[in-house]
Structure formats: structure tokens, C-alpha cells
C-alpha positions as CSV (number, residue, x, y, z in Angstrom):
1,P,5.7,-8.8,-25.3
2,L,3.0,-6.6,-23.7
3,H,1.5,-5.7,-27.1
4,S,2.0,-6.5,-30.7
5,S,3.8,-4.2,-33.2
6,P,1.7,-1.8,-35.1
7,A,1.0,-2.2,-38.8
8,A,3.2,-0.6,-41.4
9,G,2.7,3.1,-41.6
10,I,1.1,3.3,-38.1
11,I,3.0,5.3,-35.5
12,D,3.7,3.3,-32.3
13,C,2.7,5.2,-29.1
14,P,3.5,3.1,-26.0
15,I,2.4,4.4,-22.6
16,K,3.7,3.2,-19.3
17,L,1.4,3.9,-16.4
18,F,2.3,3.3,-12.7
19,F,-0.1,3.6,-9.9
20,T,1.2,4.7,-6.5
21,I,-1.4,4.0,-3.9
22,D,-1.5,5.2,-0.2
23,T,-2.8,2.6,2.2
24,S,-1.5,4.2,5.4
25,E,-3.3,4.8,8.6
26,S,-4.4,8.4,7.7
27,I,-6.3,6.9,4.7
28,A,-7.8,3.9,6.4
29,L,-9.1,5.7,9.5
30,Q,-11.1,8.2,7.6
31,E,-14.1,5.9,7.3
32,S,-15.4,2.8,9.0
33,P,-15.0,-0.1,8.8
34,I,-11.2,0.6,8.8
35,S,-10.5,-0.7,5.3
36,V,-13.5,0.7,3.4
37,L,-11.7,3.6,1.8
38,V,-8.7,1.5,0.8
39,D,-11.1,-1.1,-0.7
40,N,-12.8,1.7,-2.7
41,I,-9.5,3.1,-3.9
42,I,-8.6,-0.4,-5.2
43,E,-12.0,-0.5,-7.0
44,F,-11.3,3.0,-8.4
45,T,-8.0,1.7,-9.8
46,K,-9.6,-1.4,-11.3
47,I,-12.2,0.7,-13.1
48,F,-9.5,3.1,-14.3
49,V,-7.5,0.3,-15.9
50,Q,-10.6,-1.4,-17.4
51,R,-11.2,1.8,-19.3
52,L,-7.7,1.8,-20.9
53,A,-7.6,0.3,-24.4
54,D,-4.9,-0.7,-26.8
55,E,-6.3,1.0,-29.9
56,E,-5.6,2.5,-33.2
57,Y,-6.3,6.2,-33.2
58,R,-7.8,7.6,-36.4
59,G,-5.9,5.0,-38.5
60,Q,-2.6,6.8,-37.7
61,I,-1.4,6.0,-34.2
62,Q,-1.3,2.8,-32.2
63,I,-1.8,3.4,-28.5
64,S,-0.6,0.6,-26.2
65,W,-0.5,0.5,-22.4
66,S,1.7,-1.3,-19.9
67,I,0.7,-0.9,-16.3
68,G,2.4,-1.4,-12.9
69,G,1.9,-0.3,-9.3
70,L,2.9,-0.2,-5.7
71,Y,1.1,0.6,-2.4
72,F,2.7,2.3,0.5
73,S,2.7,3.7,4.0
74,Q,6.1,3.9,5.7
75,K,7.3,1.1,3.4
76,Q,6.5,0.4,-0.3
77,V,5.3,-2.8,-1.8
78,V,5.2,-3.4,-5.5
79,F,2.1,-5.4,-6.2
80,S,2.5,-5.4,-10.0
81,Q,5.4,-5.1,-12.3
82,F,4.6,-3.7,-15.7
83,T,2.1,-6.0,-17.5
84,T,-1.1,-6.1,-19.4
85,K,-4.3,-4.6,-17.9
86,E,-5.8,-8.1,-17.4
87,N,-2.8,-9.2,-15.3
88,F,-2.6,-5.9,-13.5
89,I,-6.3,-6.2,-12.4
90,R,-5.6,-9.6,-11.0
91,N,-2.6,-8.3,-9.2
92,L,-4.8,-5.6,-7.5
93,G,-5.9,-8.4,-5.1
94,G,-2.5,-8.3,-3.5
95,I,-3.0,-4.8,-2.0
96,V,-3.6,-4.8,1.7
97,Y,-4.0,-2.1,4.4
98,L,-0.5,-1.3,5.7
99,G,-1.4,1.2,8.4
100,K,1.3,3.2,10.3
101,G,2.7,6.5,9.0
102,T,3.1,7.9,5.5
103,Y,6.4,8.5,3.6
104,I,5.2,9.9,0.3
105,D,8.7,10.9,-0.8
106,C,9.9,7.3,-0.6
107,A,6.9,6.1,-2.6
108,V,7.5,8.6,-5.3
109,K,11.2,7.7,-5.4
110,N,10.4,4.0,-5.7
111,M,7.8,4.8,-8.4
112,T,10.4,6.8,-10.4
113,H,12.8,3.9,-10.2
114,H,10.3,1.4,-11.6
115,L,9.2,3.7,-14.4
116,T,12.7,4.5,-15.6
117,Q,14.8,1.4,-14.9
118,H,14.0,-0.5,-18.1
119,Y,13.6,0.7,-21.6
120,T,12.9,-1.8,-24.4
121,G,12.4,-0.7,-28.0
122,K,10.7,2.7,-28.5
123,R,10.8,5.1,-25.5
124,A,7.4,5.2,-23.9
125,A,5.5,8.1,-22.4
126,L,5.7,7.8,-18.6
127,F,2.8,8.6,-16.3
128,S,2.0,7.9,-12.7
129,V,-1.2,8.2,-10.8
130,V,-0.5,9.0,-7.2
131,I,-3.5,8.4,-4.9
132,T,-3.1,9.8,-1.4
133,D,-4.4,12.3,1.1
134,G,-1.1,14.3,1.1
135,H,-0.5,13.8,4.8
136,V,3.0,12.7,5.8
137,T,4.6,11.6,9.0
138,G,8.2,11.8,7.8
139,N,10.5,12.5,4.9
140,P,13.3,10.0,5.1
141,C,13.9,10.1,1.3
142,G,14.5,13.8,0.9
143,G,11.0,15.2,0.9
144,M,8.0,14.9,-1.2
145,K,8.5,18.0,-3.3
146,V,12.1,17.1,-4.1
147,M,11.2,13.6,-5.1
148,A,8.3,14.7,-7.3
149,E,10.6,17.2,-9.0
150,R,13.2,14.5,-9.7
151,A,10.5,12.3,-11.2
152,R,9.5,15.2,-13.5
153,E,13.2,15.7,-14.5
154,K,13.2,12.1,-15.7
155,G,10.2,12.7,-17.9
156,I,7.5,11.3,-15.7
157,H,4.1,13.1,-15.7
158,I,2.4,12.8,-12.3
159,F,-1.4,13.0,-11.8
160,S,-2.2,13.8,-8.2
161,V,-5.4,12.2,-7.1
162,A,-7.1,12.8,-3.7
163,S,-8.1,9.6,-1.9
164,S,-11.1,11.5,-0.6
165,R,-12.1,15.0,0.3
166,R,-9.9,15.1,3.4
167,V,-6.6,16.0,1.9
168,D,-3.6,18.4,2.3
169,E,-4.2,20.4,-0.9
170,L,-0.8,22.0,-0.8
171,A,0.9,18.6,-0.7
172,M,-1.4,17.4,-3.5
173,S,-0.2,20.3,-5.6
174,E,3.4,19.7,-4.9
175,I,3.1,16.1,-6.1
176,A,1.4,17.0,-9.4
177,S,3.2,17.9,-12.6
178,S,2.7,21.2,-14.2
179,P,0.4,22.6,-15.3
180,Q,-1.8,22.1,-12.3
181,G,-4.9,22.5,-14.3
182,V,-4.1,19.2,-16.1
183,Y,-2.3,17.2,-13.4
184,R,-4.2,18.1,-10.3
185,D,-7.5,19.6,-11.4
186,D,-9.5,18.4,-8.3
187,Y,-9.1,14.7,-9.2
188,I,-10.6,12.5,-6.4
189,A,-10.9,8.8,-6.2
190,V,-13.7,8.4,-3.6
191,D,-16.3,10.8,-2.4
192,I,-18.6,10.2,0.6
193,V,-22.2,10.8,-0.4
194,D,-24.9,10.4,2.2
195,G,-22.5,8.5,4.4
196,R,-21.6,6.0,1.6
197,P,-18.4,5.9,-0.6
198,K,-18.9,6.8,-4.2
199,I,-16.2,6.1,-6.8
200,K,-15.5,9.2,-8.9
201,T,-15.4,7.9,-12.4
202,E,-15.4,11.4,-13.8
203,S,-11.8,11.8,-12.6
204,I,-10.8,8.6,-14.4
205,D,-12.2,9.8,-17.7
206,R,-10.5,13.2,-17.4
207,I,-7.2,11.7,-16.5
208,I,-7.2,9.2,-19.4
209,Q,-8.2,12.0,-21.8
210,A,-5.3,14.1,-20.5
211,M,-2.8,11.3,-20.9
212,V,-3.9,10.6,-24.5
213,S,-4.1,14.3,-25.4
214,R,-0.7,15.2,-24.1
215,N,1.0,12.3,-25.7
216,V,-0.8,11.5,-29.0
217,F,-1.1,15.0,-30.4
218,P,2.6,16.0,-30.1
219,L,3.7,12.6,-31.4
220,F,1.5,12.9,-34.4
221,M,2.6,16.4,-35.2
222,S,6.3,15.6,-34.9
223,T,6.3,12.3,-36.7
224,L,3.7,12.5,-39.4
225,C,3.3,16.2,-39.9
226,G,7.0,16.8,-40.1
227,L,7.1,19.2,-37.2
228,P,9.9,18.0,-35.0
229,R,10.8,19.7,-31.7
230,T,14.0,20.9,-33.2
231,T,14.5,23.1,-36.3
232,R,13.3,21.5,-39.5
233,T,15.7,20.7,-42.3
234,E,14.8,21.2,-46.0
235,G,14.6,17.5,-46.3
236,S,12.1,17.1,-43.5
237,A,10.1,20.0,-45.0
238,R,9.8,18.1,-48.3
239,R,8.8,14.9,-46.6
240,S,6.0,16.6,-44.7
241,R,4.3,18.1,-47.8
242,G,2.6,14.8,-48.7
243,N,1.0,14.6,-45.3
244,R,-0.4,18.1,-44.9
245,S,-4.0,17.2,-45.7
246,K,-3.8,14.3,-43.2
247,C,-2.5,16.7,-40.6
248,V,-5.2,19.3,-41.1
249,L,-7.9,16.7,-40.9
250,F,-6.4,15.1,-37.8
251,I,-6.1,18.5,-36.0
252,I,-9.7,19.4,-36.8
253,H,-10.9,16.0,-35.4
254,Y,-8.6,16.4,-32.5
255,S,-10.0,19.8,-31.6
256,D,-13.5,18.3,-31.6
257,Q,-12.5,15.5,-29.3
258,H,-10.3,17.3,-26.9
259,Q,-11.7,20.8,-26.5
260,P,-10.8,21.0,-22.7
261,F,-7.2,21.4,-23.7
262,L,-7.9,23.9,-26.5
263,V,-4.9,22.7,-28.5
264,G,-6.6,21.9,-31.8
265,V,-7.4,25.4,-32.9
266,S,-4.1,27.0,-31.9
267,A,-2.1,24.1,-33.4
268,L,-4.1,24.3,-36.7
269,R,-3.4,28.0,-36.9
270,V,0.3,27.5,-36.4
271,F,0.4,24.7,-38.9
272,L,-1.5,26.6,-41.6
273,T,0.5,29.9,-41.2
274,K,4.0,28.4,-40.9
275,Y,4.0,25.1,-42.7
276,V,1.4,25.0,-45.4
């Protein structure tokens, strides 16, 4: 197993994350030597995964990660099936510069297949980080926008990350899930500063925060606070009463930790007015 089961009373929150990394000619030729940008994108991905942690959140939720990835140009190569972060980091060494043209639609289609082909146990939250410049040389798999929409229909949340500053911004927006302010938000893997590549760790931190925020909070509210996505029954209302104080404290803490999404205050207001 990729992670151990949580203790009794702890809500299990598995997250599956798949990296989709462009190593086509348009990426590699942006800087010299030819592979320097690809090498730095690999380092960006390594740092990203190192910052993920299987952890218990506020004594209520157990977050666990399983990570996989592919790299692509006209073809796609899966360099890591879903595994632990330690194994994934080792597998990063298998990424090479492919060159040639760019078929982003086929890469997104392949990513969707790998994220959705196997479900074991509790259904996981599905995320992909697509690192590309948005430039395509063909659309043999139906088009980038169409494939991104199909991924979203299957419950996959796509973060669109620019490989560098030289991107097709319209294409980057078409790849990203909605809202754009969360899933695009000017994320960039590598910036060129004074002629040298600089890995943008700020983008990593914001994406991880977004993943946890948009997964942990709704899960907590629906599972522990007794606020399911569907209409509550009288039985579920009774079961939730014993957890109200926990919910309020969690929401207040959540608001402090995740203010960029401004969900804590509004959620607290709804909870207090409708359910307490």
C-alpha cells in the first residue's frame, strides 16, 4: 500500500497527483544549452514533491499522497506509475528531452487515463500539474481544449503551470480548470533572472495550498460537520450536533491558514446561521 490506514475517528483524505511535463522542442530551445530548461523543470517537480507530506491535519483528517507522471512531445512516456514521493523522485531520473513537436491534447488524454483507470478503496481527489508553454504543432487527439474538458468531467482538477515566461497564455488558460484564479494564477516553473534560470518555489507553495484547501475543507464539512452535498436527513442532523464545536473551531483555524481563498469566514457564517 502507498500509505497506512488512518487511526479510528480520523477522516481519510487520499490525493492522487499526476505530473504532465512538456519536453518538446519549443521548451528545450528557449535557453542554451539545449536541455537547461528541461533540467530545471525536472528540478521544479522534484522540489514540489519533496514539499508534499502525508500528515494528520488538526487531528481530524489524514492527508496522503500518491504521485505519478509522464513527459511528452509528439509522444508520451510514463516515467512513474502512482507511487510514494520517494519512489517518484527516483523515477524523475528517467525523464529525457524528446524534442520534435507538441501534442498537448494527447498528453492530457493520457494523463486522464492514468488518473482514472484504477480506483482502490476510498475514492481519491484527482489533480494534475501540467507544465508546458502551451504551444502545439498538432491536435491528433481531438484538441487541447476538448481533452482538458473531458478530464474535468471525470473529476480531475488541472493546474496549468508555465514552463517559463514564453507561453501561449490563451492555451494555458484552456488547460486549467475553473476558476482560473485558482488553477492558472500565473503559475510558472522556471523564470530567467539575469540570464540564469530560477525555480519559482512560490508557485509550488501556492499550488499545494490550493490542493489541500479545495479538498480538505469540503471533506471535513461534509463528513464531520454533517453537511453533505445533498439535502440532510433528520438523522444526519442529529449526528452532527455533537460535532458543532469542533466544526466551528476548525473553520476559524482554516480561515486563518487559508485566507487567499476566503472560504473560512463565509463557511462559518453559513454554518452558524443554518446549522447551529
